[in-house]
Residue frames as qw, qx, qy, qz and C-alpha x, y, z in Angstrom:
[[0.390, 0.295, 0.297, -0.820, 32.95, -31.25, 16.94],
 [0.491, 0.381, 0.783, 0.038, 30.06, -33.09, 15.25],
 [0.009, -0.263, 0.386, 0.884, 29.66, -31.75, 11.71],
 [0.482, 0.551, 0.625, -0.273, 26.30, -31.09, 10.05],
 [0.129, 0.026, 0.553, 0.823, 25.67, -30.51, 6.37],
 [0.308, 0.533, 0.500, -0.609, 22.55, -28.47, 5.56],
 [0.154, 0.155, 0.707, 0.673, 20.74, -28.80, 2.23],
 [0.189, 0.645, 0.561, -0.483, 17.94, -26.34, 1.49],
 [0.326, 0.563, 0.487, 0.583, 16.28, -24.62, -1.43],
 [0.177, -0.289, -0.289, 0.895, 15.44, -21.79, 0.96],
 [0.005, 0.395, 0.629, 0.669, 12.15, -21.22, -0.79],
 [0.382, -0.715, -0.392, -0.434, 10.07, -19.88, 2.11],
 [0.289, -0.720, 0.328, -0.539, 10.00, -18.47, 5.63],
 [0.933, -0.324, 0.079, -0.136, 9.85, -21.97, 7.12],
 [0.845, 0.289, -0.196, 0.406, 13.31, -22.70, 5.70],
 [0.168, 0.626, -0.325, 0.689, 14.70, -19.62, 7.45],
 [0.629, -0.573, 0.175, -0.496, 12.85, -20.35, 10.69],
 [0.987, -0.137, -0.071, 0.052, 14.21, -23.90, 10.84],
 [0.658, 0.394, -0.278, 0.578, 17.80, -22.82, 10.23],
 [0.121, -0.647, 0.266, -0.704, 17.41, -20.13, 12.87],
 [0.817, -0.459, 0.066, -0.342, 15.91, -22.57, 15.39],
 [0.956, 0.010, -0.138, 0.259, 18.72, -25.09, 14.90],
 [0.460, 0.505, -0.271, 0.678, 21.45, -22.43, 15.03],
 [0.390, -0.656, 0.204, -0.613, 19.95, -21.03, 18.24],
 [0.938, -0.324, 0.007, -0.120, 19.94, -24.52, 19.73],
 [0.810, 0.255, -0.214, 0.483, 23.60, -24.92, 18.75],
 [0.132, 0.632, -0.250, 0.721, 24.48, -21.55, 20.30],
 [0.613, -0.569, 0.181, -0.517, 22.72, -22.58, 23.53],
 [0.063, -0.449, 0.878, -0.154, 24.68, -25.81, 23.69],
 [0.796, 0.064, 0.399, -0.451, 21.66, -28.08, 23.24],
 [0.905, 0.422, 0.015, 0.055, 22.90, -29.45, 19.93],
 [0.534, -0.654, 0.404, 0.351, 26.58, -30.28, 20.39],
 [0.678, 0.306, 0.498, 0.446, 27.51, -29.68, 16.77],
 [0.026, 0.598, -0.135, -0.789, 28.18, -27.04, 14.15],
 [0.712, 0.631, 0.285, -0.114, 26.76, -26.53, 10.69],
 [0.602, -0.272, 0.435, 0.612, 29.80, -27.14, 8.48],
 [0.037, -0.067, 0.493, 0.867, 28.12, -25.82, 5.33],
 [0.526, 0.512, 0.458, -0.501, 24.82, -24.88, 3.75],
 [0.194, -0.012, 0.741, 0.643, 24.19, -26.06, 0.20],
 [0.454, 0.548, 0.370, -0.597, 21.39, -24.43, -1.78],
 [0.497, 0.266, 0.699, 0.440, 20.21, -25.38, -5.25],
 [0.218, 0.915, 0.303, 0.150, 19.37, -21.73, -5.86],
 [0.535, 0.063, -0.050, 0.841, 21.77, -18.88, -6.48],
 [0.041, -0.493, -0.272, 0.826, 21.34, -15.19, -5.61],
 [0.276, 0.330, -0.197, -0.881, 18.62, -13.29, -7.52],
 [0.184, -0.121, -0.902, -0.371, 16.62, -16.40, -8.45],
 [0.419, -0.623, -0.627, -0.208, 13.96, -15.78, -5.82],
 [0.181, -0.704, 0.201, -0.657, 13.25, -13.13, -3.20],
 [0.842, -0.483, 0.054, -0.235, 12.56, -15.81, -0.59],
 [0.932, 0.007, -0.089, 0.352, 15.72, -17.76, -1.29],
 [0.348, 0.621, -0.206, 0.671, 17.71, -14.51, -1.25],
 [0.485, -0.694, 0.193, -0.495, 16.50, -13.93, 2.30],
 [0.966, -0.256, 0.032, 0.033, 17.59, -17.43, 3.21],
 [0.772, 0.329, -0.133, 0.527, 21.04, -16.99, 1.68],
 [0.014, 0.736, -0.210, 0.643, 21.43, -13.69, 3.50],
 [0.744, -0.587, 0.134, -0.290, 20.62, -15.40, 6.80],
 [0.958, -0.007, -0.044, 0.282, 23.27, -18.06, 6.15],
 [0.503, 0.536, -0.169, 0.656, 25.84, -15.35, 5.49],
 [0.330, -0.750, 0.166, -0.548, 24.85, -13.53, 8.68],
 [0.889, -0.431, 0.139, -0.076, 25.60, -16.74, 10.62],
 [0.042, 0.753, -0.643, -0.131, 28.98, -16.94, 8.85],
 [0.808, -0.013, 0.588, -0.025, 28.28, -20.49, 7.75],
 [0.151, -0.290, 0.706, 0.628, 30.14, -21.57, 4.60],
 [0.614, 0.513, 0.339, -0.495, 27.62, -21.27, 1.77],
 [0.217, -0.127, 0.785, 0.566, 27.66, -23.15, -1.52],
 [0.563, 0.521, 0.285, -0.575, 25.05, -22.16, -4.10],
 [0.137, -0.159, 0.827, 0.522, 24.53, -24.05, -7.34],
 [0.564, 0.303, 0.103, -0.761, 21.43, -23.36, -9.45],
 [0.484, 0.107, 0.860, 0.122, 19.83, -26.52, -10.77],
 [0.492, 0.759, 0.351, -0.244, 17.60, -24.41, -13.06],
 [0.197, 0.842, -0.394, -0.311, 20.63, -22.83, -14.74],
 [0.317, -0.343, 0.867, 0.175, 22.35, -26.21, -14.89],
 [0.567, 0.391, 0.721, -0.075, 19.29, -27.73, -16.54],
 [0.419, 0.848, 0.082, -0.313, 19.07, -24.90, -19.07],
 [0.021, 0.724, -0.616, -0.310, 22.64, -25.64, -20.19],
 [0.550, -0.052, 0.831, 0.073, 21.84, -29.27, -20.98],
 [0.226, 0.260, -0.573, -0.744, 21.45, -29.97, -24.69],
 [0.555, -0.151, -0.710, -0.405, 19.16, -32.99, -24.21],
 [0.249, -0.293, 0.608, -0.695, 17.61, -32.64, -20.72],
 [0.789, -0.009, 0.175, -0.589, 14.73, -35.00, -21.48],
 [0.808, 0.316, -0.481, -0.125, 16.76, -37.93, -22.78],
 [0.567, 0.192, -0.727, 0.335, 17.85, -40.84, -20.61],
 [0.585, -0.617, 0.127, -0.511, 16.81, -41.79, -17.11],
 [0.380, 0.148, -0.857, 0.316, 18.13, -43.80, -14.20],
 [0.105, -0.409, -0.797, 0.432, 15.19, -44.89, -12.08],
 [0.075, 0.838, 0.525, -0.125, 12.95, -41.89, -11.49],
 [0.175, -0.815, 0.100, 0.544, 15.61, -39.30, -12.30],
 [0.671, 0.738, -0.027, 0.063, 16.75, -37.95, -15.68],
 [0.829, 0.091, -0.102, 0.542, 20.46, -38.23, -16.41],
 [0.215, 0.660, -0.095, 0.713, 21.02, -34.49, -16.15],
 [0.579, -0.730, 0.041, -0.360, 19.84, -34.59, -12.52],
 [0.924, -0.274, 0.011, 0.268, 22.45, -37.20, -11.70],
 [0.585, 0.416, -0.033, 0.695, 25.04, -35.02, -13.43],
 [0.194, -0.791, 0.038, -0.579, 23.86, -32.14, -11.25],
 [0.817, -0.574, 0.029, -0.055, 24.33, -34.25, -8.09],
 [0.867, 0.052, -0.016, 0.495, 27.82, -35.19, -9.24],
 [0.312, 0.590, -0.055, 0.743, 28.79, -31.56, -9.74],
 [0.492, -0.764, 0.010, -0.417, 27.25, -30.66, -6.38],
 [0.904, -0.390, 0.009, 0.175, 29.38, -33.30, -4.68],
 [0.679, 0.333, -0.042, 0.653, 32.45, -31.96, -6.45],
 [0.010, -0.720, 0.054, -0.691, 31.73, -28.55, -4.98],
 [0.675, -0.648, 0.112, -0.335, 31.37, -30.09, -1.52],
 [0.873, 0.176, -0.405, 0.205, 34.48, -32.29, -1.71],
 [0.277, 0.441, -0.520, 0.677, 36.35, -30.33, 0.97],
 [0.533, -0.383, 0.309, -0.689, 33.61, -30.95, 3.55],
 [0.409, 0.041, -0.911, 0.035, 33.22, -34.15, 5.54],
 [0.528, -0.366, 0.152, -0.751, 29.91, -33.93, 7.44],
 [0.150, -0.072, 0.943, -0.290, 28.94, -36.56, 9.97],
 [0.252, 0.529, 0.796, -0.150, 25.29, -36.05, 9.07],
 [0.014, -0.065, -0.352, -0.934, 23.41, -34.13, 6.39],
 [0.240, 0.491, 0.664, -0.510, 19.92, -32.70, 6.82],
 [0.078, 0.374, 0.600, 0.703, 17.50, -32.11, 3.96],
 [0.040, -0.512, -0.513, 0.688, 15.71, -29.02, 5.26],
 [0.419, 0.769, 0.235, -0.422, 13.29, -27.96, 2.57],
 [0.152, -0.421, 0.684, 0.576, 15.57, -29.21, -0.21],
 [0.686, 0.432, 0.257, -0.525, 13.20, -29.41, -3.16],
 [0.524, 0.499, -0.627, -0.288, 15.12, -31.95, -5.24],
 [0.985, -0.143, 0.045, -0.088, 15.05, -35.72, -5.11],
 [0.229, -0.733, 0.630, 0.115, 18.51, -36.94, -4.16],
 [0.770, 0.393, -0.458, -0.204, 20.12, -39.45, -6.50],
 [0.964, -0.192, -0.176, 0.062, 21.61, -42.81, -5.51],
 [0.678, 0.290, -0.304, 0.603, 25.26, -41.73, -5.51],
 [0.079, -0.574, 0.256, -0.774, 24.64, -38.75, -3.24],
 [0.809, -0.456, -0.035, -0.370, 22.62, -40.95, -0.86],
 [0.946, -0.059, -0.191, 0.256, 25.58, -43.30, -0.67],
 [0.444, 0.492, -0.276, 0.697, 28.14, -40.51, -0.25],
 [0.124, -0.367, 0.395, -0.833, 26.47, -38.93, 2.77],
 [0.140, -0.403, -0.858, 0.287, 24.36, -40.00, 5.73],
 [0.168, -0.196, -0.174, -0.951, 21.30, -37.90, 4.95],
 [0.019, 0.418, 0.843, -0.337, 18.06, -37.55, 6.88],
 [0.173, -0.255, -0.367, -0.878, 14.75, -36.02, 5.91],
 [0.343, 0.099, 0.570, -0.740, 11.44, -35.22, 7.62],
 [0.262, -0.234, -0.796, -0.494, 8.29, -37.18, 6.82],
 [0.384, -0.238, 0.231, -0.862, 4.91, -36.14, 8.28],
 [0.871, -0.183, -0.261, -0.374, 3.83, -39.58, 9.47],
 [0.637, -0.531, 0.543, -0.132, 4.84, -42.21, 12.00],
 [0.024, -0.363, 0.896, 0.256, 6.93, -45.23, 10.94],
 [0.157, 0.228, 0.957, 0.082, 4.77, -47.57, 8.90],
 [0.275, 0.631, 0.429, -0.585, 2.28, -44.77, 8.27],
 [0.604, 0.733, 0.311, -0.009, 1.07, -43.25, 5.00],
 [0.534, -0.131, 0.314, 0.774, 3.53, -42.04, 2.38],
 [0.256, 0.707, 0.456, 0.476, 3.33, -39.04, 0.08],
 [0.084, 0.484, -0.102, 0.865, 3.00, -35.32, 0.73],
 [0.045, 0.069, 0.683, -0.726, 1.67, -34.07, 4.05],
 [0.567, 0.116, -0.025, -0.815, -1.69, -33.42, 2.35],
 [0.693, 0.107, -0.643, -0.307, -1.83, -36.99, 1.01],
 [0.284, 0.058, -0.850, 0.440, -0.84, -38.36, 4.41],
 [0.278, 0.074, 0.484, -0.826, -3.69, -36.57, 6.20],
 [0.686, 0.136, -0.226, -0.678, -6.33, -37.63, 3.68],
 [0.611, 0.106, -0.783, -0.040, -5.17, -41.25, 4.04],
 [0.075, 0.020, -0.766, 0.638, -5.39, -40.98, 7.83],
 [0.490, 0.124, 0.228, -0.832, -8.95, -39.69, 7.56],
 [0.709, 0.183, -0.475, -0.489, -9.92, -42.31, 4.99],
 [0.561, 0.087, -0.809, 0.151, -8.47, -45.09, 7.16],
 [0.606, -0.696, -0.150, -0.355, -10.13, -43.71, 10.31],
 [0.601, 0.275, -0.560, 0.500, -6.71, -43.81, 11.97],
 [0.621, -0.694, -0.343, 0.123, -6.25, -43.72, 15.75],
 [0.437, -0.767, 0.154, 0.444, -2.86, -42.00, 15.78],
 [0.673, 0.680, -0.030, 0.288, -0.16, -40.54, 13.58],
 [0.635, -0.615, 0.087, 0.459, 3.19, -38.86, 14.05],
 [0.351, 0.895, -0.271, -0.044, 6.26, -37.30, 12.52],
 [0.889, -0.257, 0.233, 0.298, 9.57, -38.97, 11.74],
 [0.120, 0.796, -0.516, -0.294, 13.05, -38.34, 10.48],
 [0.953, 0.105, 0.283, 0.022, 14.14, -41.07, 8.10],
 [0.469, -0.401, 0.548, 0.564, 17.33, -42.03, 6.33],
 [0.528, 0.662, -0.152, -0.509, 17.41, -40.84, 2.74],
 [0.576, -0.095, 0.768, 0.263, 17.75, -43.75, 0.32],
 [0.010, 0.088, -0.633, -0.769, 17.35, -44.08, -3.46],
 [0.165, -0.495, -0.818, -0.243, 13.78, -45.27, -2.87],
 [0.099, -0.437, 0.008, -0.894, 11.85, -42.07, -2.22],
 [0.531, -0.423, 0.213, -0.703, 10.42, -41.75, 1.32],
 [0.934, -0.107, -0.302, -0.155, 11.18, -45.42, 2.01],
 [0.374, 0.467, -0.642, 0.480, 14.35, -45.04, 4.09],
 [0.565, -0.359, -0.701, 0.244, 14.38, -46.58, 7.59],
 [0.313, -0.897, -0.159, -0.266, 13.10, -44.40, 10.43],
 [0.453, 0.360, -0.469, 0.667, 15.82, -42.62, 12.40],
 [0.002, 0.137, 0.612, -0.779, 13.74, -40.83, 15.04],
 [0.262, -0.444, -0.617, -0.594, 10.03, -40.32, 15.49],
 [0.180, 0.072, 0.603, -0.774, 7.22, -39.19, 17.73],
 [0.165, -0.398, -0.824, -0.369, 3.56, -40.17, 17.75],
 [0.223, 0.063, 0.392, -0.890, 0.35, -38.56, 18.91],
 [0.235, 0.424, 0.867, -0.116, -3.28, -39.61, 19.17],
 [0.170, -0.066, -0.317, -0.931, -5.88, -38.16, 16.82],
 [0.466, -0.494, -0.691, -0.250, -8.74, -39.41, 18.97],
 [0.401, -0.556, -0.505, 0.525, -10.28, -38.02, 22.15],
 [0.029, 0.965, 0.178, -0.190, -10.39, -34.29, 22.77],
 [0.366, 0.469, 0.181, -0.783, -10.28, -32.16, 20.68],
 [0.063, 0.199, -0.791, -0.576, -10.50, -34.57, 17.73],
 [0.195, 0.285, 0.935, -0.083, -13.67, -36.58, 18.42],
 [0.335, 0.649, 0.357, -0.583, -16.15, -33.79, 17.59],
 [0.299, 0.610, -0.429, -0.595, -14.63, -33.46, 14.12],
 [0.015, -0.087, 0.976, 0.201, -14.57, -37.21, 13.52],
 [0.282, 0.448, 0.767, -0.362, -18.25, -37.22, 14.46],
 [0.332, 0.649, 0.007, -0.685, -19.00, -34.49, 11.89],
 [0.371, 0.485, -0.627, -0.483, -17.70, -36.63, 9.00],
 [0.419, -0.077, 0.889, -0.167, -18.94, -40.01, 10.25],
 [0.604, 0.427, 0.664, -0.107, -20.41, -42.06, 7.41],
 [0.406, 0.840, -0.072, -0.354, -19.37, -39.60, 4.69],
 [0.887, 0.281, 0.135, 0.341, -17.32, -40.87, 1.73],
 [0.553, -0.374, 0.104, 0.737, -13.84, -39.40, 1.43],
 [0.282, 0.346, 0.435, 0.782, -14.65, -37.56, -1.79],
 [0.231, -0.829, -0.420, -0.288, -17.46, -35.73, 0.00],
 [0.582, -0.703, -0.105, 0.396, -15.15, -34.79, 2.88],
 [0.567, -0.115, 0.269, 0.770, -12.46, -33.60, 0.48],
 [0.192, 0.756, 0.435, 0.451, -14.82, -31.05, -1.07],
 [0.343, -0.932, -0.089, 0.080, -13.93, -28.79, 1.85],
 [0.577, 0.639, -0.311, 0.403, -10.28, -29.16, 0.95],
 [0.515, 0.120, -0.548, 0.648, -7.67, -28.15, 3.48],
 [0.267, -0.386, 0.185, -0.863, -10.25, -26.04, 5.33],
 [0.761, -0.328, -0.518, -0.212, -11.89, -29.20, 6.67],
 [0.438, -0.772, 0.278, -0.367, -11.67, -28.86, 10.49],
 [0.930, -0.281, 0.226, 0.074, -10.35, -32.39, 11.09],
 [0.767, 0.460, 0.004, 0.448, -7.77, -32.00, 8.32],
 [0.094, 0.823, -0.201, 0.523, -6.63, -28.67, 9.80],
 [0.651, -0.671, 0.259, -0.241, -6.42, -30.05, 13.33],
 [0.956, -0.052, 0.149, 0.245, -4.32, -33.05, 12.34],
 [0.585, 0.606, -0.052, 0.537, -2.01, -30.74, 10.38],
 [0.188, -0.851, 0.204, -0.445, -1.67, -28.31, 13.28],
 [0.803, -0.526, 0.272, -0.064, -0.69, -31.06, 15.71],
 [0.903, 0.169, 0.137, 0.371, 1.80, -32.54, 13.27],
 [0.386, 0.754, -0.064, 0.528, 3.32, -29.19, 12.34],
 [0.420, -0.836, 0.204, -0.288, 3.77, -28.27, 16.01],
 [0.867, -0.378, 0.305, 0.110, 6.03, -31.31, 16.39],
 [0.802, 0.538, -0.008, 0.259, 8.21, -30.91, 13.30],
 [0.200, 0.804, -0.371, 0.418, 10.77, -28.36, 14.53],
 [0.586, -0.602, 0.465, -0.280, 11.05, -29.94, 18.01],
 [0.970, 0.027, 0.239, 0.046, 11.63, -33.36, 16.42],
 [0.669, 0.641, -0.156, 0.341, 14.34, -32.05, 14.09],
 [0.062, -0.789, 0.435, -0.429, 16.13, -30.28, 16.93],
 [0.762, -0.420, 0.435, -0.230, 15.84, -33.28, 19.29],
 [0.951, 0.280, 0.072, 0.111, 17.09, -35.55, 16.51],
 [0.488, 0.705, -0.303, 0.416, 20.19, -33.45, 15.90],
 [0.393, -0.692, 0.452, -0.403, 20.75, -33.27, 19.66],
 [0.929, -0.178, 0.305, -0.114, 20.56, -37.07, 19.90],
 [0.841, 0.465, -0.072, 0.267, 23.00, -37.52, 17.02],
 [0.213, 0.783, -0.367, 0.454, 25.47, -35.00, 18.40],
 [0.509, -0.573, 0.513, -0.387, 25.40, -36.79, 21.78],
 [0.187, 0.325, -0.922, -0.098, 25.87, -40.22, 20.21],
 [0.554, 0.046, 0.638, -0.532, 22.49, -41.55, 21.34],
 [0.799, 0.457, 0.373, -0.120, 21.62, -42.55, 17.78],
 [0.198, -0.551, 0.598, 0.548, 23.95, -43.30, 14.89],
 [0.827, 0.493, -0.025, -0.269, 23.95, -44.41, 11.28],
 [0.349, -0.517, 0.752, 0.213, 26.37, -47.26, 10.62],
 [0.111, -0.069, 0.895, 0.425, 26.51, -48.92, 7.20],
 [0.380, -0.190, -0.460, -0.780, 23.05, -47.63, 6.25],
 [0.529, -0.447, -0.721, 0.008, 21.61, -48.94, 9.50],
 [0.287, -0.713, 0.118, -0.628, 20.18, -46.90, 12.37],
 [0.669, -0.107, -0.657, 0.331, 21.70, -47.91, 15.70],
 [0.491, -0.856, -0.154, -0.051, 21.64, -46.89, 19.35],
 [0.124, -0.900, 0.411, -0.079, 24.64, -45.62, 21.30],
 [0.652, -0.389, 0.649, 0.054, 25.97, -49.18, 21.61],
 [0.139, 0.400, -0.725, -0.544, 25.84, -49.78, 17.87],
 [0.291, 0.226, 0.927, -0.074, 22.84, -52.12, 18.06],
 [0.087, -0.246, -0.581, -0.771, 20.28, -51.74, 15.22],
 [0.183, 0.399, 0.630, -0.641, 17.01, -50.09, 16.19],
 [0.188, 0.562, 0.690, 0.415, 13.78, -49.41, 14.31],
 [0.030, -0.729, -0.145, -0.668, 14.00, -45.68, 15.00],
 [0.292, -0.060, -0.585, 0.754, 14.59, -43.77, 18.22],
 [0.223, -0.719, -0.620, -0.221, 11.29, -42.95, 19.92],
 [0.229, 0.090, -0.257, 0.935, 11.29, -39.31, 21.08],
 [0.278, -0.629, -0.582, -0.433, 7.58, -39.05, 21.83],
 [0.514, -0.683, -0.414, 0.313, 7.92, -38.25, 25.55],
 [0.419, -0.288, 0.041, 0.860, 10.55, -35.60, 24.89],
 [0.041, 0.281, 0.456, 0.843, 8.56, -33.99, 22.09],
 [0.338, -0.689, -0.613, -0.187, 5.33, -33.97, 24.12],
 [0.471, -0.623, -0.285, 0.556, 7.09, -31.94, 26.79],
 [0.298, -0.187, 0.232, 0.907, 8.28, -29.43, 24.19],
 [0.024, -0.422, -0.625, -0.657, 5.01, -28.97, 22.33],
 [0.179, 0.087, 0.364, -0.910, 2.79, -26.19, 23.57],
 [0.452, 0.448, 0.684, -0.355, -0.98, -26.45, 23.48],
 [0.167, 0.087, 0.658, 0.729, -2.10, -26.63, 19.87],
 [0.374, 0.258, 0.190, -0.871, -5.03, -24.35, 18.93],
 [0.494, 0.384, 0.780, -0.030, -8.19, -25.81, 17.45],
 [0.236, 0.305, 0.546, 0.743, -9.40, -24.81, 13.96]]
């Protein structure tokens, strides 16, 4: 059976909803795999939200490993001294201890599902890890908010969502799977017309309540869970693989991501307007 590793901070309802959606898909036979373990960088009683997440994991009887990075950091005598790349040394020590605690597991694929820590180089090399990014391959980088503002500023025609391989270079790993969608035509054009000719700083005064911003976010968000589930389904069926840090098709030939747009479009229900 294909083995999944699940990394999550479990900080909000979305973390629980995603785990539930994937587990339901496994139970229904859509994803031909099992979650071998859940690793959380929070321990019980650190947060009400994460406690709900940990309880859900236990209800599913999935092996659970909790290891508080906050408590680990507090025990460091010199947490601010020494860095490797963008990470302080204590964070790399944390990753090493996390891997020690996971040494009995051998996942085929690991999913960062709301895991609110940057993963260090050694952990990236130990596991095949994938993460969600709210843009199409070659699209804007940064947080989902930064991505949307860049799309608006660039007067983009389309965007998307992708799963990418986790590498030491943050958000720069090669695309694994993706879907795209147009942000022109109905219902987008009326909102593009409203901001036509305005400088970005003027548009941003409305913040996340800007109608175009909200609409782009709604269409992207509606595709995130379906893409994650379809990605895990594709991996479990051998349609896409990671071999020597390269994304390949079922025949082992390198690909620049597996395009799931048609499949995702069929799964996405009509997205409401702002």
